[in-house]
C-alpha positions in Angstrom: 1.5 37.8 7.4 -0.9 35.8 5.6 0.2 33.7 2.5 -0.8 34.8 -1.0 0.7 31.6 -2.7 -0.6 28.2 -2.8 0.4 25.2 -1.4 2.5 22.8 -3.6 1.9 18.9 -3.6 4.0 15.9 -4.5 2.9 12.1 -4.6 5.7 10.2 -3.4 5.9 6.8 -5.0 7.2 3.5 -3.5 5.3 0.9 -6.0 2.6 -0.3 -3.7 2.7 2.8 -1.2 5.0 3.7 1.6 3.6 1.2 4.0 6.0 -2.4 3.7 2.6 -4.4 3.8 0.8 -2.3 0.9 1.2 -4.7 -1.5 -0.9 -7.1 0.4 -3.9 -4.5 0.4 -6.6 -6.1 -1.4 -6.8 -2.8 -3.6 -3.2 -3.1 -4.7 -2.1 -4.7 -8.0 0.3 -7.5 -7.1 1.9 -7.3 -10.4 2.5 -3.4 -10.0 6.3 -3.3 -9.7 6.6 -4.4 -13.3 3.2 -3.2 -14.7 3.7 0.0 -16.2 -0.3 0.9 -16.2 -0.1 0.8 -12.5 2.3 3.7 -12.0 0.9 5.4 -15.3 -2.4 5.1 -13.2 -1.1 6.8 -10.2 0.4 9.6 -12.5 -2.8 10.4 -14.2 -4.6 10.3 -10.8 -2.0 13.0 -9.4 -2.2 15.2 -12.8 -6.1 15.0 -12.6 -6.1 16.1 -8.9 -3.6 19.4 -10.2 -0.7 18.0 -8.0 2.8 19.6 -8.9 4.7 16.5 -9.4 5.3 12.7 -8.8 8.6 11.5 -6.9 9.8 8.2 -7.8 12.1 7.6 -4.9 15.0 5.1 -5.7 18.2 3.4 -4.6 20.2 1.4 -7.4 20.8 -1.3 -5.5 18.9 -4.0 -3.9 18.6 -4.1 -0.1 20.8 -6.4 1.9 19.7 -7.7 5.7 17.6 -10.7 6.6 16.5 -12.6 3.5 13.1 -13.8 5.2 12.2 -10.0 6.1 13.4 -8.9 2.2 11.1 -11.7 0.8 8.4 -10.0 2.1 9.3 -6.3 1.1 8.9 -6.1 -3.1 9.4 -2.4 -2.9 13.2 -2.6 -1.8 13.9 -5.9 -4.2 11.8 -5.3 -7.4 11.3 -1.8 -9.1 12.0 0.4 -12.3 15.0 2.3 -12.9 13.4 5.8 -12.4 15.0 7.4 -15.6 13.4 4.7 -18.0 10.2 5.1 -16.2 10.0 8.8 -16.2 11.0 8.8 -20.1 7.7 6.9 -20.5 5.7 8.7 -18.2 6.8 12.0 -19.9 4.8 11.0 -23.3 2.1 9.8 -21.5 1.2 12.7 -19.1 0.7 16.1 -19.9 1.4 18.6 -17.0 2.7 16.6 -13.8 6.1 17.3 -12.8 8.3 14.3 -12.9 11.1 13.9 -9.9 13.7 10.9 -10.2 16.3 10.5 -7.4 20.0 9.9 -8.8 23.0 9.4 -6.9 26.0 11.8 -7.7 28.2 8.9 -6.2 27.3 6.4 -8.8 26.9 8.4 -12.0 29.1 10.9 -14.0 27.9 14.4 -14.6 27.9 13.9 -18.5 25.3 11.2 -18.0 23.2 12.8 -15.8 22.9 16.4 -17.5 22.1 14.4 -20.9 19.4 12.2 -19.5 17.5 14.9 -17.5 17.8 17.3 -20.3 16.0 14.7 -22.6 13.7 14.0 -20.4 12.9 17.7 -19.9 12.6 17.9 -23.8 10.5 14.9 -23.9 8.3 16.1 -21.3 7.9 19.7 -22.4 9.8 21.1 -19.2 8.6 18.9 -16.4 11.6 17.1 -15.4 13.2 17.4 -11.8 16.6 15.6 -10.5 16.4 14.7 -7.0 20.1 15.0 -5.9 21.3 12.7 -3.4 24.8 11.4 -2.3 23.5 7.9 -1.0 23.5 6.6 2.5 23.2 2.8 2.2 26.2 0.7 1.8 24.9 -1.9 -0.3 24.7 0.3 -3.2 28.8 0.8 -3.1 29.4 -2.8 -3.4 27.9 -2.6 -6.9 30.2 0.5 -8.1 33.7 -0.7 -7.5 33.3 0.5 -3.7 33.8 -1.2 -0.4 30.3 0.2 0.9 29.9 3.9 1.5 32.6 6.7 0.7 33.0 9.2 3.8 29.9 11.5 4.4 32.2 14.6 4.1 33.7 13.1 0.8 30.2 12.5 -0.9 29.1 16.1 -0.2 32.4 17.2 -1.3 32.0 15.2 -4.8 28.2 16.0 -4.8 28.8 19.9 -4.8 31.0 19.5 -8.0 28.8 17.3 -9.3 25.9 19.6 -9.5 28.3 22.5 -10.7 29.3 20.5 -13.6 25.9 19.5 -14.7 24.8 23.0 -14.3 27.4 23.9 -16.6 26.7 21.4 -19.3 23.1 22.2 -19.0 24.3 25.9 -20.4 26.2 24.6 -23.3 23.5 26.1 -25.6 22.2 29.4 -25.0 18.5 29.7 -25.0 18.4 31.1 -28.4 21.3 29.2 -30.1 19.3 27.3 -32.7 19.1 29.4 -35.7 17.4 26.8 -37.6 18.2 28.6 -40.7 17.7 26.6 -44.0 18.5 29.6 -46.4 22.3 29.9 -45.0 22.2 26.4 -43.8 23.3 27.2 -40.3 21.8 25.3 -37.8 23.2 27.0 -34.7 24.6 30.3 -33.6 28.5 29.1 -32.4 29.0 32.2 -30.5 26.3 31.1 -28.3 27.3 27.3 -27.8 29.8 26.9 -25.0 32.6 24.3 -24.0 32.8 23.9 -20.2 36.2 22.9 -19.6 35.8 21.9 -16.2 38.8 20.5 -14.4 38.1 20.1 -10.8 39.2 17.4 -7.8 36.8 14.9 -8.5 36.0 15.5 -12.3 37.5 16.4 -15.7 34.5 17.1 -18.1 35.3 18.9 -21.4 31.7 19.2 -22.7 29.6 21.0 -24.6 26.4 18.7 -24.1 25.1 17.8 -27.2 21.5 18.6 -26.5 19.8 22.0 -26.9 18.6 24.2 -24.1 15.6 22.7 -22.1 12.3 24.2 -22.0 13.1 25.1 -18.4 16.1 26.5 -19.0 17.4 23.6 -16.9 15.6 21.0 -15.0 14.2 21.7 -11.3 16.3 20.6 -8.6 15.2 18.6 -5.6 17.1 17.5 -2.3 16.9 15.7 1.0 19.3 16.1 3.8 19.3 17.9 6.9 22.7 17.8 7.8 24.9 20.8 7.8 26.2 20.1 4.1 23.1 19.1 3.2 21.6 22.2 3.9 24.3 24.5 2.6 24.1 22.6 -0.5 20.2 22.9 -0.5 20.3 26.7 0.0 22.9 26.7 -3.0 21.7 24.6 -5.5 18.3 23.2 -4.7 14.6 24.4 -5.5 12.6 21.7 -3.7 13.9 20.2 -0.5 12.0 17.2 0.8 12.7 17.5 4.5 11.9 14.9 7.1 11.1 16.6 10.5 8.0 15.3 12.0 7.7 18.1 14.3 6.4 21.5 13.4 8.4 23.6 15.5 11.8 21.7 14.1 10.5 22.0 10.6 10.0 25.7 11.1 13.3 25.9 12.6 14.9 23.8 9.5 12.6 26.1 6.9 14.1 29.7 8.4 17.7 28.0 8.5 17.8 26.8 5.1 16.0 29.9 3.3 17.9 31.9 5.4 21.1 30.8 3.9 20.1 31.8 0.4 21.0 35.3 -0.2 24.7 34.7 0.9 24.3 32.4 -2.7 22.8 35.1 -4.3 19.3 33.7 -4.3 15.7 34.5 -3.7 14.4 32.4 -0.9 11.0 32.3 -3.0 13.0 30.0 -5.2 13.2 27.2 -3.0 10.2 25.0 -1.9 10.6 23.3 1.7 8.3 20.4 1.5 8.2 17.7 4.4 7.5 14.3 3.8 3.9 13.3 5.3 2.0 10.3 5.5 -1.8 10.3 5.2 -4.3 8.3 6.8 -7.8 9.7 6.2 -11.3 8.2 6.9 -14.7 9.8 7.1 -14.1 9.4 11.1 -11.0 9.2 13.2 -12.1 5.4 13.8 -12.1 4.5 10.2 -8.7 6.6 9.8 -7.2 4.4 12.4 -8.8 0.9 11.1 -6.7 1.7 7.9 -3.4 2.2 10.1 -4.1 -1.0 12.1 -5.2 -3.1 8.6 -1.5 -2.8 7.2 0.1 -3.0 10.5 -1.7 -6.1 11.3 -0.6 -7.9 8.0 2.9 -6.9 8.3 5.0 -9.9 8.9 7.2 -9.8 12.2 10.3 -10.2 10.6 9.7 -7.3 8.4 9.0 -4.9 11.5 12.0 -6.4 12.9 14.1 -5.5 9.8 12.6 -1.9 10.0 13.5 -1.5 13.5 17.1 -2.9 13.0 17.6 -0.3 10.2 16.3 2.4 12.6 18.5 1.6 15.5 21.4 0.1 13.3 21.3 -3.2 15.2 20.7 -6.5 14.3 17.8 -7.8 15.8 17.5 -11.0 13.8 16.5 -14.0 16.0 15.6 -12.2 19.0 12.8 -13.5 20.4 9.6 -11.4 20.2 7.9 -12.3 23.6 11.0 -11.3 25.4 12.1 -7.8 26.6 14.2 -5.7 24.6 18.0 -6.6 25.1 19.3 -3.1 26.4 22.9 -4.1 25.3 21.6 -3.8 21.2 20.1 -0.3 22.1 22.4 2.4 20.4 23.0 5.8 22.1 21.7 7.7 19.2 19.2 7.3 16.2 20.1 7.0 12.5 16.9 8.9 11.8 14.6 11.1 14.0 15.8 12.2 17.6 12.3 12.5 18.8 11.1 9.0 17.9 14.1 7.5 18.9 13.7 8.9 22.4 10.2 7.8 22.3 11.5 4.2 21.7 13.9 4.4 24.7 11.3 5.5 27.1 9.2 2.5 25.4 12.0 -0.1 25.9 12.7 1.2 29.4 9.1 0.4 30.6 9.8 -3.3 30.1 7.8 -4.0 26.8 8.7 -6.8 24.6 10.5 -6.9 21.3 7.2 -7.7 19.6 5.3 -4.5 21.3 8.4 -2.5 20.3 8.2 -3.5 16.6 4.4 -3.0 16.7 4.9 0.6 18.0 7.6 1.4 15.9 5.7 0.5 12.9 2.6 2.3 14.0 4.8 5.6 14.5 7.1 5.0 11.3 4.0 4.5 9.0 1.8 7.1 10.9 4.8 9.8 10.6 2.2 12.5 9.9 -1.6 12.6 10.6 -4.3 10.1 10.9 -7.7 11.6 11.0 -10.7 13.0 9.5 -10.5 15.2 6.2 -11.0 18.4 8.5 -8.0 17.3 11.2 -5.9 16.6 8.1 -6.6 19.7 6.5 -6.3 21.8 9.5 -2.8 20.2 10.2 -1.6 21.1 6.6 -2.8 24.6 6.9 -1.2 25.2 9.9 2.3 24.0 8.8 1.9 26.2 5.5 0.4 29.4 7.2 3.2 29.3 9.9 6.0 28.8 7.5 7.0 25.4 8.5 6.1 24.1 5.1 5.4 25.6 1.3 3.7 22.2 0.8 4.1 18.6 1.2 5.2 15.2 -0.5 2.5 12.9 0.4 3.5 9.7 1.1 0.7 7.6 0.7 0.4 4.2 2.7 -1.2 2.6 -0.2 -1.4 3.2 -3.8 -3.6 3.9 -5.6 -6.1 3.6 -3.0 -4.8 6.3 -0.2 -4.4 8.8 -2.8 -7.7 8.3 -4.4 -9.1 8.7 -0.5 -7.0 11.9 -0.3 -7.9 13.8 -3.5 -11.9 12.6 -2.6 -11.7 13.6 1.1 -9.2 16.1 1.8 -8.5 18.0 -1.5 -12.1 19.4 -1.6 -11.6 21.1 1.8 -8.0 22.4 0.9 -9.7 24.0 -2.0 -12.5 25.4 0.1 -9.8 26.9 2.1 -8.2 28.8 -1.2 -5.0 26.7 0.0 -4.5 24.7 -3.3 -5.0 25.4 -6.9 -7.8 24.5 -9.2 -6.1 24.7 -12.6 -2.3 24.4 -13.1 -0.6 27.9 -13.4 1.5 27.1 -16.2 3.1 24.2 -18.9 6.5 23.6 -17.1 7.0 22.4 -13.7 9.0 25.6 -13.1 5.9 27.6 -13.8 3.5 25.6 -11.6 5.9 25.6 -8.6 6.7 29.4 -9.0 10.3 29.1 -9.7 12.0 31.6 -11.5 13.9 30.9 -14.6 17.8 30.6 -14.7 20.0 32.5 -16.2 22.6 30.9 -18.5 26.0 31.4 -17.2 27.6 32.2 -20.3 24.9 34.4 -21.4 25.1 36.6 -18.4 28.7 36.4 -18.6 28.7 38.2 -22.3 26.4 40.7 -20.8 28.1 42.0 -18.1 31.7 41.8 -19.6 
């Protein structure tokens, strides 16, 4: 059955672009990591293109690993705190949704509820919280922990965390503010509620000291393909950033997560599955491939080795690039994509050198999507959308803003010609533009059903 809705699009933002060598591109702003005008420019371009949102990926810690490699990767080592950035963008943009990653492992629910409610008010209803539980050891060392908490514990805490935040966002009902100067009553006390949450991980009395936000509550995004992650998404998320690079696997993921939603009383239309997609576009195939090779050729071998080390969870520092890959350092299972891991294993077994493997991984890692002409890319996106492998895409541009500009100039007109993407925003809030229903305040719902 043909779809009647439109494709959703978001810009994934690492400062200079998704590729680790993007800061070396002549079109980049080498000072961009601490230059607000650079990121405002990315936001403005995304908004002019009528994208749904700008997605700020984040980790609250600097990376650890090979110092020589890390000194060549500014994205990991020098970036804005995302909520401060979103607050600034909220008053300098008009329609673009603003998504920030905040971990349930290293914040308190009350802080998160108050921060995102404030940004939703400042932006007129465009805030979105990307809920993560964190998956890097280095973060825990800065928050009174020795690395990561166990996976199951992180998700147990994360689920309770989200429940508390939702409860705090319901502190004021939508019509609680009376603003009655004659009687001197600012709000209706019967429509202001104390949460009094006492759980395994949190004790939060509430109420939140900020009124109901323009969206009822900010939109919730999530990434995670594990069993607990998919269940959490079905219960709470409204955007899912999926990572499957194969259309069949993502179609299965799409059906799996949405199929769980009715058990939680949710309509599957209230969740948008949006795979991350790296786009390399050129007027010709050769031009698109040249853009990929340009960045790979400028990526230092230490950086490539570090990327491969993180994927394989194996320390490759000092391993000669001109020697065959040491089989004793090859794990039995990957940290990420199984399909890519299997491909790398076959590559290693063919006797290729470490240097050849690094380049092969860099090409596959940064080309996890499609490299081609506007028609080829539009065909790819249309197939994923129409066959319900995706409701849209979070576009991971190799360089910013130049790859974003290429997409807007070359691919977007073709998507619009096919009727797949909007000409204008449908509403004022992110929730309206994504076609998501407005949440019902739990206290108002309880009073109606009592």
